[in-house]
C-alpha positions in Angstrom: 14.3 -8.4 -14.5 12.4 -11.7 -14.3 11.3 -13.3 -11.1 9.6 -16.8 -11.1 6.1 -16.7 -9.6 7.1 -18.7 -6.7 10.0 -16.5 -5.5 7.6 -13.3 -6.2 4.9 -14.9 -4.0 7.5 -15.5 -1.3 8.5 -11.8 -1.4 4.9 -10.7 -1.2 4.5 -12.9 1.9 7.5 -11.7 3.5 6.6 -8.1 3.0 3.0 -8.8 4.6 4.6 -10.7 7.6 7.1 -7.8 8.1 4.2 -5.2 8.2 2.0 -7.3 10.6 5.0 -8.4 13.0 4.6 -4.8 14.7 0.8 -4.9 15.6 0.8 -8.5 16.3 3.8 -8.4 18.7 2.1 -5.5 20.3 -1.2 -7.5 20.8 1.0 -10.1 22.4 2.8 -8.0 24.8 -0.6 -6.3 25.7 -2.1 -9.7 26.7 0.9 -10.5 28.8 0.8 -7.2 30.6 -2.9 -7.8 31.2 -2.4 -11.1 32.7 0.0 -9.6 35.4 -1.8 -6.2 35.9 -3.9 -5.5 38.8 -4.6 -1.9 38.8 -8.1 -1.2 37.1 -6.5 2.2 35.2 -3.6 0.1 34.0 -5.7 -2.5 33.0 -7.9 -0.4 31.1 -5.0 1.4 29.4 -3.8 -2.2 28.6 -7.2 -2.8 27.0 -6.9 0.1 24.9 -3.7 -0.7 23.3 -4.9 -4.4 22.5 -7.8 -2.5 20.8 -5.9 -0.2 18.5 -3.1 -3.1 17.7 -6.2 -5.5 16.8 -7.7 -2.7 14.5 -4.4 -1.7 13.0 -3.7 -5.6 12.3 -7.3 -5.8 10.7 -6.4 -2.9 8.5 -3.2 -4.2 7.4 -4.8 -7.2 6.4 -7.7 -5.8 4.6 -5.3 -3.4 2.5 -2.8 -6.3 1.5 -5.8 -8.7 0.8 -7.1 -6.0 -1.9 -3.7 -4.8 -2.9 -1.7 -8.1 -3.2 -4.5 -10.9 -2.9 -7.7 -11.9 -4.7 -10.1 -9.8 -2.8 -13.1 -8.1 -4.3 -14.9 -11.3 -5.5 -14.4 -13.4 -8.6 -15.6 -10.8 -11.1 -13.3 -8.6 -13.2 -13.9 -5.3 -11.2 -13.5 -4.0 -8.0 -15.9 -1.5 -6.1 -13.8 1.7 -6.0 -15.1 2.4 -2.2 -13.6 -0.7 -1.1 -10.4 0.4 -2.3 -10.9 3.8 -0.6 -11.8 2.6 2.6 -8.8 0.2 2.5 -6.3 3.2 2.1 -7.9 5.4 4.8 -7.9 2.5 7.1 -4.0 2.0 6.6 -3.1 5.5 6.7 -5.8 7.7 8.1 -6.1 6.3 11.6 -2.7 7.5 12.4 -3.8 11.1 11.6 -0.3 12.0 10.2 -1.4 11.1 6.3 -4.5 13.1 5.1 -6.0 11.1 2.1 -7.6 12.9 -1.0 -9.9 10.5 -3.0 -10.2 11.6 -6.4 -11.7 8.5 -8.1 -15.2 9.0 -9.5 -15.8 5.7 -11.3 -17.7 3.6 -9.2 -15.7 0.5 -10.0 -12.4 0.0 -11.7 -10.9 -3.2 -13.3 -8.9 -5.2 -10.6 -5.5 -4.7 -12.2 -5.9 -0.9 -11.9 -7.1 -1.4 -8.1 -3.8 -3.3 -7.5 -1.6 -0.5 -9.2 -3.4 2.2 -7.5 -3.3 0.6 -3.9 0.4 -0.3 -4.6 1.5 3.2 -5.4 -0.6 4.5 -2.6 1.4 2.3 -0.1 4.4 3.4 -1.6 3.4 7.3 -1.5 2.1 6.8 2.0 5.1 5.1 3.4 7.6 8.2 1.6 5.5 10.5 3.9 7.9 10.0 6.9 6.6 13.0 8.6 3.2 12.8 7.6 1.4 15.0 4.9 -1.3 14.8 2.3 -1.6 11.8 -0.4 -3.6 12.3 -3.1 -5.1 9.4 -5.3 -6.6 9.9 -8.7 -7.8 7.5 -11.4 -10.2 7.4 -14.4 -10.8 5.4 -17.7 -10.0 7.6 -20.7 -10.4 5.9 -24.1 -9.9 2.4 -22.8 -6.9 3.2 -20.6 -6.6 3.4 -17.0 -5.0 6.6 -16.0 -3.8 6.9 -12.3 -2.1 9.7 -10.5 -0.6 9.4 -6.7 0.8 12.5 -5.2 2.3 12.6 -2.0 3.4 15.9 -0.3 4.8 16.4 2.9 7.6 18.1 5.1 10.0 15.1 4.5 9.7 12.6 1.8 11.8 9.8 1.4 11.6 7.1 -1.5 14.1 4.6 -1.3 16.3 4.2 -4.3 15.6 0.4 -4.2 11.8 1.1 -4.6 12.4 3.6 -7.5 14.5 1.1 -9.2 11.8 -1.3 -8.6 9.1 1.0 -10.3 11.3 1.0 -13.1 11.7 -2.9 -13.5 14.6 -3.2 -11.2 18.0 -4.4 -12.5 19.1 -7.9 -13.7 22.3 -7.3 -11.1 20.1 -6.5 -8.4 17.7 -8.8 -6.7 14.3 -7.5 -5.6 13.8 -7.7 -1.8 10.5 -8.0 0.3 10.7 -4.0 0.7 10.3 -3.7 -3.0 7.7 -6.1 -3.6 5.0 -3.7 -3.9 6.9 -1.3 -6.4 7.7 -4.5 -8.6 4.3 -5.4 -8.8 3.0 -2.1 -9.6 5.5 -2.0 -12.7 4.7 -5.6 -13.8 0.8 -4.9 -13.8 1.5 -1.9 -16.0 3.7 -3.5 -18.2 1.1 -6.4 -18.9 -1.0 -3.7 -19.7 1.6 -2.3 -22.3 1.5 0.9 -20.4 4.0 3.4 -18.9 4.6 4.0 -15.1 6.6 7.4 -14.0 8.1 8.9 -11.0 9.0 12.1 -10.0 12.9 13.0 -10.1 14.5 12.5 -6.8 15.0 16.3 -6.2 11.3 17.2 -6.9 9.4 18.8 -4.0 6.5 16.3 -4.2 6.7 12.7 -5.0 4.3 12.0 -8.0 3.6 8.6 -9.5 1.4 8.4 -13.0 0.6 5.3 -14.7 -1.3 4.4 -17.8 -2.1 1.4 -19.4 -4.7 -0.9 -20.6 -6.5 -3.8 -18.9 -8.2 -6.9 -20.5 
């Protein structure tokens, strides 16, 4: 499926706005409650909720800036510790998803970081009741090898995302929900590589990507 750059940018912006709507809305509601509340204990609780919502908003912005945007500077590589911090900030704070980080290289090409982050996003979202999210990546003979494994009591990968990871269908438009999946597919395709997904009946969700960068 071919999508022009303008339409795809709109999809990514829509996905970002959708994910930020909840924590930003909570901030607005908290401020309204704080303005009317006089009880010291309730005001303290409002401030606590405001702090949590602000942190969630910041974590989402940091993640999407790295996964979708031009974060990491103007060089060709990104510090993998920045990617790890982005994933742990997005999923680790809710204490439902445990992150297993298996990336030893100190830096990776930007395209590899984006594929890694977007696959991690999809895998983490699929753990609807929490679980283990393992992320691994290494450079082998000039190829980037990425593996993301999601394991939990209930795993749900929307068929739309599965289709987008394979490049989508010409008769089915890509929606904002599937933007991350389509971006991962496109970056792997540009690197003349392959993106694989475990079958729907697998007990765990597994993504594997191998491609060249540069």
